[in-house]
N, C-alpha and C positions, 0 to 999 in steps of 0.2 A: 772225106765225103761229109757233106753237111746234112744233118738231120734235125728234126724238131723234138721238143720235149714230148709232145703227144705221140710221135712215131716211136721214140725210144721206149716210152712206157708200154706202148702196144707190143713192141718186140719182146720186152721182158715178160709181159702177161702171157703171150703165146708160149714162150719158153717154159714158164711155170706150168701151164696146162699140159705141156708135153712131158713134164717131169725133169726137165733139164735145169735144175736149180743152180748149178755152178755157173752156167752162162747167164741165167737171169740175174743172179747176184752180181756178176761181172758188169752187166749192163747198168744196174742200179748204182754200182760203184762209180762207173764212168759218168753217169748223170750227176752225181753229187760232186764229182771233181769239176765238171763243167758248169753246173748250176747249183752251187752250194746253198742258195736260198730256197731251194725247193724242199720245204718242210714235209710235204705230203709223201715224197718218195721214201723218207726215213721210216714211216710206218709200213710202207710196202716192203722194205728190206726185212723188217721184223716178221711180216706175213710170210715171206719166202723162207726165212729161217725156221719158222714153225713147220712149214710144209716139208722142209728138209730134215726135220728132227732135232734141230738145235734150239730147244725150248728155252734153256737158260739164257742163251745169247739174245734170243728174241725178247724175253722178259726184261732184260736190262735196257734194251732199246725202247720198248713200249713205255717203261717208267720214265726214262729220261725225256722221251718225246712228249709224254703227257704233261709233265711239269713245265717243260719249255713252252709247249703250245698255250697253256693257260696264261703264262706270263707274257707271251708274245701276242696275245689277242686272238688266239684261235681255240676257244674252248670246246667247240663241237668235235674237231679231230681228237682233242684230249679225251672226250667221252668215249670215242671209239677205241682209243688206246687203253683206257681204263677197263672197258669191258673185255678186251682181249686179255688183259692181265688176270681178270677174274676167271676167265675160262682156263687159264694156265694154272690157276690155283694160288695166285699171289694176292696178298692183301693190298687194298688201295685206300685205306683210311686217310693217309696224308694227302693223296690226290683229291679225294672228295672234299676234305677240309679246305684246301687251297681253292678249289673250284667255287665252293659256296661263299667263302669269304670274299672272293673277287667279283662274282657275278650274280649272287642272290640279291633280292630286293633290299634296299637300304645300305648296300655296300658303298663305302666312301670312294671306292675305285671306279664306280660307274659314272659316266657322264654322257648326256644325251648327244652331245656334239663331238664326242671323242673320235679319233681317227680309227677307222676299221681297216686293218691291213688286208690287202688283197692277195690271193694266191698268185703264184708265178704263172705268167701267160703260157698256156700249153703250146703255143706256136713259137716259143722261144727257140732260136736256132743255135746250134753248136756243132763242132766237129765230132763225128761219131766214133773216132778212134781207129785203132789198127784192126780190130776184129779178131785178134789172135785168141785162140781158145784159152780158158783159164788153166792153171797148172793142176788144180785139183778142187774139189768141192770145199775142202777145209780152207784152202788158201783163199778162194773166192769169198767164203763166208767171213773169214777174219778181216779181209780188206773192206768188205761192205759194212761190217759191224763197226770198224774203226771210223769209217767215213760218216756213218749215221750218228755216231756218238760225238763226233767233232762239231761243236756248236760255236767255235771260235769266230766264225763269220758274223755272228750276232754280237754287236758291240754293247747293247744295252736294251732294257725293256721300257715300254711306255709307262707313264704314271697313272693314266686313266684309260678306261675301256668302254666300248660301245655296248649297251645292254643287248641281251639275247632276246629274240622274239619269244613271248610267252614265259620262258624259263626265268627271265629276270623279273617277272612279276611275282615270283614265289619267295616266301621267307626261306631262311636257311633250312629249317626243318622240312618244309614242303619241297624245296629244291632237291634235297637228298632223297626223299621218298619218291618223287617223280623220276629222278635220274636213275634210280635202281630199277624202275619199272619200264624204262625205255627199251624199245626194240631196235637193235642196230642191224640194218640191212646192208650187207656187203655184196653189191650187185655187179654183174658183168655187162659187157656191151650188148645193147639191144633189149635188155630185160625191162619190163614194164614196172613202174612204181605204182601207177594207178591208170585206170582205163576210163575213157569217156563213156558216160552213161551209167556207170556203176554207182551204187549208193555209197557215200563216203562215211567211214566210221573212224578215220584217223586223220591227223595232220602230220606234216613231214618237215624236216629241216635238213638241208644239204650240209653234210660235214666235210665232204671233199669230192672232187671230181666234177663232172659236167653232165647236165641233163638237157634233153630237148623236150619242149612242150609243143604238141601238135593236135590239130583237130581233124576229124574225118569230114571230107566234103565229097560231093558227087564226082569231082575230078580226082579224088584220092587224098591221102594225108597232106596237110599243109602246116608247116612249122610256123609257130607264132612267137616263140621265145626260147632263150637258153638260160639255164639256172646254174649258179655256182655257189660256193661256200657261203654259209650264213643265210641263205634264202629260205624263207618259210613258204610252203605252198600246201594246197589241199584243205585249208582251214574253212573255206566258205561252205563246202559241202558238209563238213562236220558240224558247223554251227547251225546251218539252215536246214539240214536234212535233205537237201535237194541233190539230184544226181551230179556226178562229176561233169564239168563242161569241157574238159580236154583230157588228153592222155599225156603221160610223162614217161619217157624212156631214158635209159642210161646211154651215154656216149663214152665208149672206152671202158671205164670202170668208175664206180662211185660208192661212197659210204653215205647212207641215208639213215637219219634218226627218225623213227616212227613213234608218235605219241598216240596211243590207242585210247579211244573213248572208254572202252571197258576197263582199262587199267586206271584211268583217271577216276572213274566212278568208284572203283574199289578203294583207291587211296583216300577219296573224300570221306569214307566211312570212319577212318582213323585220324585223318588230318583235314578237318573242315576248312582250313584256310585255303586249301587248293581250290575249293568251289568258288570262293570269293575271287581268287586270282583268275580263274577261268571265265567267270562272268564278266569281270572287268576287261579282260583281254578280248573276249568275244564281242562285247559292245563296241570297243574301240575299233576293232577290225571291220565290223559291220558299218559303223559310221564313216570310217575312212573310205570303204568301198562305195557307200552311198554318195559321198561327196564327189568321187571320181566318175560315177556312172549316171547319176540323175541329172536330166536336163534342167531341173529346177535350179541347180547350183552352178550351171555352166557359165552364166554371164559374170560371175563374181571371181575376184582374186581369192587366194587361199585365206588371207586374213579376213576378208569379207565373208567367206564361207563359214569360217569359225564364228564370226559375230552373228550371222544368220542362224546358225545351228543352236546358239545359246538361247534363242527365243522359242525353240521347240521344247515341249514337255514330254517326258517319257512315261508311257503307261503300259502295264503288264495286263494282259487279258487271258483268262482261262478259256478253254474250248467251250463254245455255246453261248458266250457273252455277246450281246449286240453292241457293236461300237457305234453304229449309226442306226436309227430307227426310221423307217419309211414314213414320210409325211411331216416330220419335224423340221423346224428351221435349221439351216446349215450352221454348224458350230465353228467349222474351220477346216483346215487341210490336214490330212493324215498321210504319213509315210510308214510303210511296213519295214521295220528293222529286222525282224525275224518272225517266222511262223507263216500262217496262211489264213486268209479270210474268204468267205463266200459272199457274193453280191446276189441278193434275193429280192425279187419283187413279189408282192402279195404274201409276205412271210406269215402274216397272221390269218390269212384266208384259207379256204379249203383247197386251193390249187396253187401253191407257191411255185415259182419258177426260178431256178438258179441260173443267173445270167453269166456269171464268171467266177473263177477262183483266182485271187490275187496272192502274190507271194512276195518274198523279201525284195525290197527295192521299188515295189509298186506304190502308186499314190491313189488316194480316193478322197471324196468329199468336195472335189473341185466344181462339180456340176451345179450344186445349189448356190455356190459362191458366185459363179459366173452369171447364172440366170436370175439370181435373187429370188428363187422359188424354193418351196419345201423340198426336202430330199425325196428322190423318186424310187429309192430302194433301201432295203435293210442290209447292212454289212455286218456279218456275224463271224466271230473267230471260229475257224474250223479246227484249230489246234492251239496250244499255248502260244500266244503271239505278243510281241512287243511292238508298239506303234509310237511314232513321234508325232506330236500334235502341235500345230501352229494355229493360234486363235484367229478368228475371222477378221478382227480389226487389223492385225498385223499383215495378214494376207492381202487385204484391200490396199493398204498403204504401200506394200511391196509391189503389187501389180501396177499401181499408179506411178510409182517412182522409177520402175525399171520396165520399159516397154517390152523387152524380150520376154520377161516373165509373164506379163499380162497376156501377150500373144500366145505363149505356150499353154497357159491355162485355158484360153478360149478354144484353141485347136484340140486340146485334150478333151474338154467337155463336149465339143461337137462330135468328135469321133466316138466317144463313149456313148453319147445319146443315140447315135446311129446304130452302133452295135447292139445296144440294149433293146432298141425298138425291133430290130431284126430277130433277136433271140426271143423276145416276149411274144412276137407275132407267131413264131413257130410253135410256141406253147409246149415245147418238150423240155423235160428236165435232163440236162446232159449228165452222163454217168462218169465222164472224165473231165479233167481240167481243160478249160477253154483258153485258147490263145487270144489275148486282147491287145489293143494298140499300145499298151504300156510295156510290152515284152522287150522293147529295145532298151529298157533301163534296168532289167533284171541283172544282178551282179554276175560277172563271169567268174 
């Protein structure tokens, strides 16, 4: 009978939940015989051995797998195996040393364009075997352990490795500090990693398994993506402080590495370099998201986007600082990288009106450029905010040279003027954030 890797793993998972460790280990043994390159199932063998009480045998597999995974280009599963060893009471100094030497910032083994080995396709088909019951738990455990420790199918290791998201931004000292503070989530089918609408205070990395990303719609949940090993997700809500825009749930089983904001803040007190790495990582992710979502950059190739971005200046604004003052000549175009700003008319008068609150990814300053008139509102930072500024002269040359950009500015200014007029005429100060026409470029 033909089965798939996904189905075989699911069968073993159910058997473990039922306490039938002998048959579960027998299934894992058969998987390794049929698909010996499935490195993820080797950790599952160790997990089953722990549940069956064979802690020493499990510890041997975890250590072997961790060192192998680091050398084979799978450092995140190695982190999972390392933490499992710590829970069993085994030291992992050698594993940590190898991990940071290979993947920390400045490592000679890191290369931006190195090959990133992919996990085995869960839909891989193979013969399911005879289905005969194992002779005993001890026999099944010994067979599965030997198969998990047999790495002869791997003929050699690569010389360079792809950097890890965020973690490879860290120095060796910082890497160790963060690695020891990571939370490893070992989740089962259907469990939620994060929920749409929740406030985000963590970012996540997929160490193994499969996740589905879905959004709630009036017609019910709609899948939008699948995530696998080495994928980073959830960082935008952590960086911007905005609610999660999608839910993420486990398919089958998965190991997730959680980087909590509270843990990072604690580490920064003793290892200041972590703050610099997080700031650099956050800015790069925000800019990358901006390039992918803002219509301003849509007409350009990636190289042209990078060239355009180099003309922007970055500015940090504390809450309460006016970025634009009503009545002054327009200085240029502003893009919000992170934080929030309020658009206020009559800010210095007795009855100011808040027209809108703009967030990460939103643009402002375009109206005075298009109309060649003084600014019609004050834009004030509502929270610590980072903006990218493009000077008026460059914006004018850009709009003239690229018709699509000029048309986009004109439409944006027209819509903004219409909305501002409607809100100003109502004369009420909204108590909540207002949806504006720029909402389609807020990062997902």
